N, C-alpha and C positions, 0 to 999 in steps of 0.2 A: 775387527781387522785393523781399523785405523788406530786404536789404542794399543793393541798388543804388538802389531807388526809395523804400522805406519810410522810411528815415532822413531823406532830404531832404524828403519829403512832410510828415512830422511836424514838422520844423523850420520849414518854410515856411508851412504852413497851421494847425498846432497844433490838430488836430481834437479835440473833446471827446467823451466817451463816457459813457453811463450804462447800467448793467445788465450789465457784463462777467461778473459772477458767474453769469449765466443761461446762459452757453455752457459746456457740459461740457468738462472737461479731456481726456477720452478718449471714444471711442465715436462712433457715427454720429449726426448731427443735420442737420436741414434749416434753413437760414437763409432765411426768406421776407421779402423787403424790398420797399418801394416803390421806384420807379425814376424819379429826377429828372434824372440826368445820366450821361454816359459815365463820369465819374469815380467813380461809386458803386462800381464793381467794384475800385477801387483803395483808396478810403478805408476800406471795411469790412474787408478783409483786413489793412490796416496796423495796426489797433487790436487785432487778435487775435494770440495766440501760435500758434494752430494754422493750418494751411493751409486755405483755402477754395477749392473748385473750382466755377467757373461754367461756362456753356456759351457758345459763340460761333459765328458763321456759319463754315461750312467754307471759304468764300472767303478768309477771313483767313489760312488756312494753305496755300492752294494757288495764290495769285497768283504768276506767274512774275517773274523779274528780281531785281535786288538789293533793291529796295524790298519786293518780296513776301517774300523770304527774311528780311529784317529784321523785317517785320511778323509773320511766322510765329514767329520766335524770340522776339519780344516777348510774344506771346499765350501761347506755351508757358511762358515764364518766369513769367508772372503767374498760372499755374494754370488757363488757359482750355482747355476741351475743344472740338474741332471738331464741329459738328453738320451733317450732310448734310441739306439741306432738299429734296432731290429725292425722288421716290417718291409713292405714293398719299396718304400722310398727312403727309409732309414732316417739318418740324422737331419737331412734337409728339411723335411716336413716338420719334424719335432722342433728344430731350431726356429722355424718360422712361427709356429704356434707359441713357443716360449717368448719370442721377441714381441709378438703382438700383445700377449698378456701383460708383459712388463710395461710396455708403452701405454696400454689402456689404463694402467694404474698411475700414469703421470710420472713415470720414473725414467732413468737413463738406461739404455740398452747398449752394451758393447758388443761389437762383432768384428771379426777379421775376414774381410772379403776374399782374401787369398785362399781361405779354407784350411790352411796349415802353415806351419812356420817356413820361412824362406830357407832353402838348403844352403845358400851361398851369399846371403846379404843383399841380393838384388830383389826388386819388386816384381812380382808375377801377376799375371792376368787375374782379375777378380772373377769369382764365380757369380753368375747372374741371378741365381735363385733366391737365396736368403735375404741379402741386404735389400735389393730392389723391391722384392715382394713385400717385405715388412714395411718399408718406407711408403710404398704406394697404398698398402692396405690401411695404414694408420694415419697417413698425412704428416707424420713426424718429420722434422728437419733432420738432415744428415750432416753431421759435423766431422769433417776429415781430420784424422790425427796421424802424426808421424812420430814413431818411436825412434830415437837416435842412439846408436851405439849399444843397445841392450844385448846384441849378439856377442859383443866383446866381453860383457860382464859374465854371461853364462851361455857359452856356445852349446849347441846340441850335444847331448851325451855327457856333459860336465855337471857334476853335482855341486861342487863348491864354487861360489861366485867370486869373481875378481873385483876388488874394490876400486871403482872408478865412477865418474859422474855420467849418468845417462841423461838424455834430453827428451823433452816432449814438446812438439809443436802442434798447436791446435788451430785449425783453419776456421774460416767463417762458415756459418751454416748454409747448406745448400737446400733450396726449395724445389721440390719436384711435384708441386700441386698441379702443374700443367698436365701431368700424366695420370691424375687421379682416376681410378676405375679401370686402368689399363694394366693391372698387375699380372694378367695372363698373356699379354702380348710379348713374345720372346724378343722382338726387336727393341721394344721399349725397355725391357729389363736389361738388355745388353747396353743400351745407350746410357741408362742411369748408372749402371755399374762402371762403365768406362769413364764417365764424367767424374765419379768419385775417385777412381784410381788415378786419374790425371791430377786431381788436386792433391792426393796423397804423395804422388811422385814429386810435385813441385815443393811440397813441404819437406820431404825427406831428402831430396837430392839423390835418390837411388836410381840406378840404371834400371830401365823397364824392360821386361822380357815378355813377349807376347805369347806365352804359353802358361798352362796351369802349373803351380808349384808341385802338385802331386805327380804330374808327368815328369817334371824335372827330377824329382826324387827317385822316380822309377828308373830313369835313364842313368842317374848317378850310381844307383845300386847295381844295375845291370853291367855298367862299365867296370865297377869294382869287382864284381863276380867274374867277369871275363878276364880281367887282369890277373886275378888270383889263380884262375884255372890255367892261364898261359904260363904263369910263373911256376905252377906245379908241374906242368908238362915239360917246361924247360929243365927243371931240376931232375925229373925222371929221365929225360933224354941224356943229360950230362952223366947221371949215375950209370946209365946203360952203356955209354961210351967208355967210361972208366973201367967197367967190368969186362 
C-alpha cells in the first residue's frame, strides 16, 4: 500500500501532519480517529512509518467474481481485517476480537469510535463498546487522531476525489491503566470513550453532537423521505386541480 498507493497520494494531495512524535516507534497502540470520509483509512497510514490495521466489512473480502477478487486483494493490501457482522452481537464483538489480536502482536490498531462516517462533518458521540473494551483488555495506550478536511476531498457518495490538502493531527497518548480489569463496567466504558472523544474534538475543532452518527443518518434519511413524499403529494394535488 505504501509503495503502490502511498507515494502517489503524498504527491497528489500533499497531506500535512502534526504530532507524529506521539505515535510510538514500537509496541501496541490504538489510533482512535474521527471519521469524515472513506479516504481516512488511506491518508492516516500514509503519513506513518508503521503499519496500521483497520477493520472492514467481511463482504469486501467474499464478493464473487473478478471485481470481488480485486476488491479483496485491495483491502488486504491496505491492512484491512474482515469482520463478520453475522451472529448475535455482530460486528461489535468481531471488531473487539480483531483489535485485541492486532495489539497482542505489538502492532497499531486503527478504530473509528463514532462507528460510521459523519453525515455532516460534525463529531458524533462515540460508541462505548469497541474502543474502550479493547483498550482496557490490552492496556494499550489510546492515541486520539483528527482527520481534517477529508470530507471535502471525497464527500459521501462521490467516487472521484477533489485535489486538495487534507490534514492529520495526532494527540498525546491517553493512559487508561487506572481502569484495568473494568472492561465490563458500562460506566467506565462510557467515561473512557467520552474522554477520547473530547480529545478528538479539541484536535479537530469539530462541533460535537451528543447523539450517535447512525441515529443522525437515520433522521436525515427519514427527513429526506418525508420531503420527497410531500413533494410528490403536492405535485399530485396540483395535477388534480388542473384537471
